[in-house]
N, C-alpha and C positions, 0 to 999 in steps of 0.2 A: 779631690772635689769634682773635677771634670768627669772622672769615671763614675762617680755617684750620680751625677746629672744624666749621664748616658744611660745608666741602669734604670733610673726613674722613667726616662723617656721611653725606653724599650718596654718597661712594664705597662706604662700607660698605653703605648701603641698596641700591645698584645691585648690589654683589657678592652680598648675601644674596638679592636678587630673582633674579639669574641662577642661583645655586645652587638656589633653590627651584624655578624653572622647569625647570632641568635634572633635578632629582630627580623632579619631577612627570612630565616627559616620559619619563624612564627607567622610572618605575613604570607609566605608561600603556602604553608599548611592551611592557614585560614582561607586563602584564595582557592586552593584545591578543594578544601572541604565544602565551601560554598558552591563551587562549580559542580561538584559531585551531587550535592543536594539539589541544585537547580535542575541538573540533568535527570535525576531520579524523579523529581516532582513532574517534570515535563513528560518523561517517558510513561510514568504510571497514569497520569491524567489522560494522555493520548490513548494509551492502551485501554483504559477503562471506557472511554468514550467510543472508540472504534469497535471494541468487542461487544459492548452493550447495544450498539447500533445494529450489529449483525446477529444478536441473540446468542453469543458465545459466553459461557460462564467459566472464566478462567481468572485466577488471582493475578492482578497486574504486578504484585510484589514478586511472585515467582518468576514471571517473565523478565522482570528487571534483573533478578539474580542470574538467570540463564544468559541474559544479554551481557552482563558484566563478566561472567565466566568466559563466554565466547570472546569478548573484547580483550581479555587478558591471555587466555590460553592459546587461541589460534594465532595471533601475531607472534607470541613467544615461540610456538612450534615452527612457524614460517621463518622467523629470524634464525632459529637453530639450524634449519635446513639450508637457507640461502646466505645467511650472514650479510644481508644487504638492508640498510635502513630504509632505502626508498621503497623496497618491496614490502617491508614490515609496515611502514606508515600507510602505504596504499591499501594493504589488507585491512588495517584498522579502520581506515576511512570507509571502505566498503561495508564493514560490519556495522558501522554507525548508520549507514543508509538502509541496510537490510530490513529493519523493523517497519519502516514506512512503506517499503515495497511489499512486505507481507500484508500489512493492513489493506493496501490498495488492491492487491491480488484477491484477498478474501472478499472484499466488497464487490469487486467486479464479477467474481464467480457467483456471488449471491444475486446480483442484479441480472446476470445472464440466466440463472435458474428461474428467477421470477418472470423474466421475459418469455421463457419457454412455457411457463405454466399459465400465462394469461389467456390464450384462446380457450383452453378447457375450462378455466375458471369463469369466463364470460358466458360460455355455453351453459354451464351449471347455473349461473345467475339468471340467465334468460329462461331456463326450464322452471326454476322456482317461481319467477314472476308469472310465467304462463299458467302455472297451476293455481294461481290466485293469491300467492303470498305477497305481502308488502315488500318494499325495497329493503327496509331494515331487517325484516325476517329473512329475506333471501340472502343478505350478506351474512347473517348469523349462520344460516345453513352452509354457506360457502366456507366459513371458518371451520365448521365441524367436519366437512367432507374433503376439503382441499388439503393437499400435503404441504408441509413447510418447504420453503420459507414464505410462500404466498399467504398461507393461512395465518402466519404470525403478523404479517403486515396488515391484513384485513382485521385481525384480532385487535390491533391497536386502534383501528378505525371504529370498531364496535365499542371499545372502552371509551373513546372520546365522545361518541354519540350518547352513551349512557351518562356521561358527565354533563351533558347539555350543550355540546358543541354542535352547531348546525352541520347537516350533511355536506353542504357545499364547502364549508371551511375545512371539514375533515378530509375531503377529497383533495383540496389544495395542499393540505399538510402532507398527504401521501405523495403528491407530485413532487414535493421537496425531498421526501425521503427516497423516492424511486424516480430519479431523473431519467426515465426511459421514454423515448419518443413514442413507443407503442402505448404505454400507460397514460402519458399525458394526453395523447390524442383520444384515447378511450374515455378518460375521465372528463375531458372537455365535452365530448359528445353526450355523456350521461348528464352532466350538469345543465347543458343547453336543453336537452330533451325534458328534463324535470322542470326547468323554468318556463319553457314555452308550451308544455303540455302535449308533447308528441307521443308517438307510440314507442314507449321505452323498451318493450320486448323486442320489437323489430330492430331498433337501434343497436341494442346490445348484441343480438344475433348477427346482424350485418358486420358489426365491429369484430366479433369473434371470427367470422369467416375471412374477413380482410386480414386479420393478424395471422391466421393459419396460412393463407396464401403467401403472406410476407415472409413467414418463417421458412416455407418451402423454397421460395426464391433465394433466401439467404443461405440455406443449406446447399443449394446448387452452386452458388457463388463461392462458398467456402471450399467445396469439393474441387472446383476448377482452380482455385488459388492455393490449394494445400501444398502442391509441389514447390511453388515459388517460396512460400513461407518456410518450408523445411530446408530448402537450399540456403535461404538467408540465415537461418539459425546455424546450419552447419558451417557456412563460410565465416560466420561471426565467431564461432567457438574454435574453429580450426587453428588460427594463429595462437590463441591462448594455450591450447593443448600442446602445440608444437613448442612454444616457448618453455612450458613447464618440463616437457620431455627433454629438450636440449639442455636445460639447466642442470638436469641430473646426468646426462650423457657427456656433455662438454661444459663443465662448470667454468673453467678458466676462460674459454672463448666467450661464453654468454656473460661473464662478469664484466667484460669490456662494454657491453651494451648498457649496463646499469651504473657503472662507476666513472666512465670517461665522459667528457663534455660532448664529444661527437656522438657517442652512443646514446646519451640522453636526448640529444636533438633528434636522432633517428627514431628513437623510441616514441618521442612525442609526436612526430610526423606520422608514424605508423598508427598510433592510437587515434589521432584525428581522422586519418583516412579510413580506419576501420569503423569508427562511429558514423562518419558520413555515408559510407557504403551500406551499413546496416539501416540507416534512416532512409536512404533511397530505395532499397529493396522493400522495406516495410511500406513506404508510400506507394510503390508500384503495385504491390499485392493487396493493398487496402482499397476496397471499392465502396464508395458511399452508397449504402442501401436506400 
């Protein structure tokens, strides 16, 4: 009788253990599925907004698949090479951050291109006004003749005006889309000149000449600080390249840096000092124009 009770208790224990494991697996799979769905929705929505904002026609679903493949394959390859979880997790974390850096880089490049096109665009706008065209007609001529991305931004302004949006409101919306000091200054000058009834042609021409001189000065500053920026990038990449090279040449010695407590402390201090040094160099070589 005692043996029978023990067998019943063992069967019940196994059954409860199986049910608990199944429940945990179901809850974990549901949590992972919801987390993946949330990440997918957030990634695709962000990609769709960022890409449409810079007029890039790419399917966000494909970008998500590429991101997932990179998130799976690259850490797997890194783990196969180094066999260190801390390196694998670090690489996976970097891959998660990379899409946001790409969106920011594309947007900054577009804004820089718009900033470079502004002087010629305002000179073209002043020429159209001087020939007798209205301000709306001059902007439409600018959209037809100016290269992208500036023509795309002013094309949105023309569409907004045709929908009945006042010119001043349309310019303010462009200031939000193009948070450039040069454009905000020029847009404010145009709006003030239209409101007070000043010489709009002279205002736009003066603004174009001012922006051209500003870009010339910025080019000289970039040339003078180019060596410092290059040195900062080189010094920032050198420890990473050396660490990767030494990991292949002396894997046992480098493993102590990733697996031991003292090695992890040293690695953390190195990373902090590296980031601070890069920030200091960037601050020194960045001059407020």
